[in-house]
N, C-alpha and C positions, 0 to 999 in steps of 0.2 A: 460594823460597824462602820459609819461614814463620819470623817468631819469636814467640815467646811473652816476655809483661813480665808478671811477678806484683810485686803489694804486699799486704800483709795489710789495709791499711785505707782505706774510702774516701779517706780523704786522700789515702794515698799514686798512688791513680790517677788521681784528678780530673785534675790538674794533665795528668798521659800525656794523657788522650782528650782534655781541651783543646787540644794540640797537636795535636791530629793533623790537623786543616786549619787550621794558625797563627790559629785565634781566639785571646783572651783568653781569660786566666784564669775559668772559669764559679765559679758561686755552690756549685752542687751538680749529685750526678749527676741527677738528675731533669732541671735545665733542659740536663744537657749529651742527654740520650738525645731530648730534643726539638730540639735545635737541629742537633744532628750528623746527618744525615741517609743520608751512608755508613756507619753501625754497624750490623752485623747483632749480636742479640742471641739467644746461644743459652741454655737454661736445662739444667744438668746437674749429677745429684746435687745438688740444694739450692741451686747456684751460680749466677751471672748470668757468662758470657765474652763479650767485646764485642769482635767482628772487624768487621777493617775493610782497605780499603785506602790504604798511604802508599807514594808513589813507586811504584808498582807493587809493592810488595810484600805481601805477607799479613802482615798484624800480629793477634795476640788477646792481647788485655790484661782480665786477669783479678785480681781479690781475691780474696785465700786466706781472708779474717777471720783472726782472731790463735792464732798457735801453730801444734806441729808439725805434729800430727795435720792440720787444715785445708789446711796447706801443702804436705804430700805429697799429700793428694787432689788438691789443685787442680795441683802440678807433675805429678803422674799422667796427668790429665785432658788437660791443654796435651800431652802426648808419646802418649799411645795414641790420645787422639781425632780430637786439629787434626793430629799429626803434623810436631811444632815442628824446627826443625834448628837454634836456639838458645834459649838461658831467661836472660832479665834480669829478675835482681829490685831494685827500686827502693823505698826502705825507707829509715826513722832509724834509728839505733843509742844505745843510753850506750857513754859512754867509759869506757875504766878503764885508760889513759894519760894523763899530767897534760898534756902539747902536745899532745891532741885537744878541741878547744874546740866551742861551741855553733855548727852552721853548714859544720864541715870535713868535706870527702870520702872518706870510703877505701872502698876496694875489698877485699873479700877474694882474700889468698892463699889461704887453706884455713881449711877452720871443722870445728866440733867441735860435742860434745854436751853442755854442764856438766853435765848432770842426770842422764845420765847412769851408777848407777853399780851393778854388781854386784861392788864390788873383795870383797865379802864370799868368792866364788866364787876370789880369787886374780888377778884382774883389774885391770887397771886402770882410772880413771875415764875414762871416754867413750869405755869399749871394749864390743862382743860378740863371742863366738866368730864368726870368720870374715867380722867384718866390719873398722873401723877407724877407731883414737880423729880422726884427720886425712883430710878428701878437699878437694882440692886443686881448685881455680878452674881453667879455660880458659884457657891461658898466651897465645895467643892473644888471647883479649875482654879480658884485662888492658893486652895490648900497645896492641890498639885503642883502647883507655880511656886508655891515659897518651898519645896521639897526638891525642886530640880533646882534653884538658885541655892538652897542649901548643898548637894550634891555636888555644884559645879561652881561655888564658891563666889556668887555673884550675886551682890547688894539689889535685892527689889524692894522697892517704897510699895508704898497701896495709899488710896485717894480717893476724891472725890474730884472725876472728869466732867467737865460743863462743855457742851459741843453747841457752835454756832453755823450760822451758815455766813460766816465773814471771819477773815485772817483779821487778827488783834491786834495793833502794831501799838496802838493809843494805849499809854501806862495808866489815864486815870479809867480808859474802858476796861482794865484787865480788874485794877483795883477793885473797882464794882461791882464785876463778877465773882472776885474771891470775896470779897466781904457779902453778898448777898448768898451765892449758894455755896460759902464754906467753901471752895474748890483751891483745890493746889494744883490744877493743868487743864489748859482748854486744846481743843481740837475740832475739826468737822465734820465729823459721821458717827460717834461713837454711840451716842445717845439715842440716834434713829435707829443703827444697828439694835439696841438694848429696844428697846417697843419693840419690834417687828420679834424678837425672839422671847420677850415679856409674854407676848397677846399669842405665842406657839408654843411657850409652856418648853424653848430651846435653851438647855442650859450654854449661855455664853462667858468669855473669857477679854477685856479688853488690856492691850498691853501696848504702851505709849514710852519710845525711849525720846526724852527730851532732845528736843533740837534748839531750842531757841529759848535763853533766859529770861525773867521778869523785868527786866529792863525794856528802854525803847527802843533797841538794835531788834527786834525778831526779824526784816528784810533782810538785812546783814548777814546774821547767825544762821537763818535757817537756809541761805544758798548753801552756805559752805559747809553745813553741817547735817545737810538733808542726806549723802551718801553713808555717811560711814552710822549717823545716829539708825536707819531703814536696816542698815546689815546687823545691827546689833538685838534688834528687835527681833526681825526673823531668825537669829539662831537658838535665841529665848524659846520661841514659836515651834521650832522643831525641837529641840530637848523636851514642850511640855508635851509635843506629839508621842514621841520615844515611850516617855512616863503613862502616860495615858495608855498605849499600845499594847505597854508591860501589864499596867493593873487590870487591864478592861477589857484587853483584846483579846 
């Protein structure tokens, strides 16, 4: 069994790599590379993929860089080059619901692209011919996540996550996305990963820790809480890997 893990930023994968050998969190990726000897680094398509053994399971960890194009490229490489069986995504997101607070964990039940617009041709927002507006995440992996949350006594929320190649700070735009797609959170990679995984029939799971609230202070909140939120999301993803290995390894 081989599990792929993705994050869009260095801050989102550093705590995952740090936990591979039960190390305390390291301060930088360079430090991790110097101290985790079990990591094999692959350079593919101008990106790095970190391969490691973890409790007898093969893991491949990658940060895609920000945005849908890079996320699609990275997910495709993980599937086609590394032949992963599952893809887990760890990162941060902005809240669209007032009850989602900074630090809350939310997993996607389904995902959409809020910036995909060919409505001029009579199609709904988020849709292209032969495509889908919403792509559903793996129900099996969501169930695993719920079991982990119960065991760890961690609150895990579920909802629709909207993806676009924009960092949304405008409250009016946020409200439009929420109403149009009934979305609960926004980010910049998840739906792209979902499209690729759906095309290749790979079970996937998107976990986000809320880094900024549903108000208009996104830029301030994001800078302040990115590190904490990334660590919380990464810790949960590692617990999910443990659960998958125990049940299916």
